[in-house]
C-alpha positions, 0 to 999 in steps of 0.5 A, spaced: 199 603 832 205 602 837 200 600 843 196 595 838 203 592 836 205 591 844 198 588 845 199 583 840 206 581 842 204 580 849 199 576 847 203 572 843 208 571 848 203 569 853 200 564 848 207 561 847 208 560 855 201 557 856 203 552 850 210 550 853 206 549 860 201 544 857 206 541 852 211 540 858 205 537 863 203 532 857 210 530 856 210 529 864 204 524 864 207 520 858 213 519 861 210 517 867 205 512 863 211 509 860 215 508 866 209 504 869 208 500 863 215 498 863 215 496 870 208 492 868 212 488 862 208 492 857 215 494 853 212 495 846 207 500 849 213 503 853 218 504 848 212 507 843 211 512 849 218 514 850 220 515 843 214 520 843 217 524 849 223 524 845 221 526 839 217 532 843 223 534 847 227 534 840 223 539 837 222 543 843 224 550 842 228 550 849 232 543 849 234 540 855 240 536 854 239 532 860 232 530 859 234 528 852 239 524 855 234 521 860 230 519 854 235 515 850 237 512 856 230 509 858 229 507 850 236 503 851 233 500 857 227 498 854 230 495 848 235 491 852 229 488 856 227 486 849 233 483 848 234 488 842 241 489 844 244 492 838 239 498 838 240 498 845 247 500 844 245 505 839 241 509 844 246 508 850 252 511 845 247 517 843 247 519 850 255 519 850 255 523 843 250 528 846 252 529 853 252 536 856 259 539 855 258 542 862 259 534 865 266 532 867 268 526 865 267 523 872 260 525 873 255 519 876 250 520 870 256 518 865 258 512 870 251 510 869 251 510 862 258 506 861 254 501 866 248 500 861 253 499 855 257 494 859 250 490 861 249 490 854 255 487 852 255 482 858 248 480 855 250 479 848 256 475 851 261 479 848 266 478 854 272 480 850 270 487 852 272 486 859 279 483 858 282 489 854 
C-alpha cells in the first residue's frame, strides 16, 4: 500500500512539473508574440496578449514578482501608445506597489518605472509635476 502511494505521489509531482514547463513555454511564446505585435503597431492584440500572460502569471503556483512587474510595465507601455494615459499610470503604479522588497530604492528597474510615469505625465501635459 505504501509503495502504491509513493508511486502515485511521484506521478503527481512529475505531472505538475510537466504542466509548469508547458505553461511557461506557452507564456514565453505569448509574450514574444505580444512584443512583435506591439512593434508592428497592432496595439489592441498586443494588449490582449500581455493581459493574458499577466493573468497566467498571477495565478501561477510560484509567482515571480519581477515577471509580474514586467507584464504591468508592458501593458502600461501599450496603453500609453494608445493615448490611454490614466490606465497606463494605473499599471505603472501597480509596478511600484508590488515591487519586490529585495530591491533597493536606487535600483535601475525602479528608475525605469519612474521614467515611464514621468513620460505619461509629460504626454498628458501635466507639467506641474516637474516643478515640485
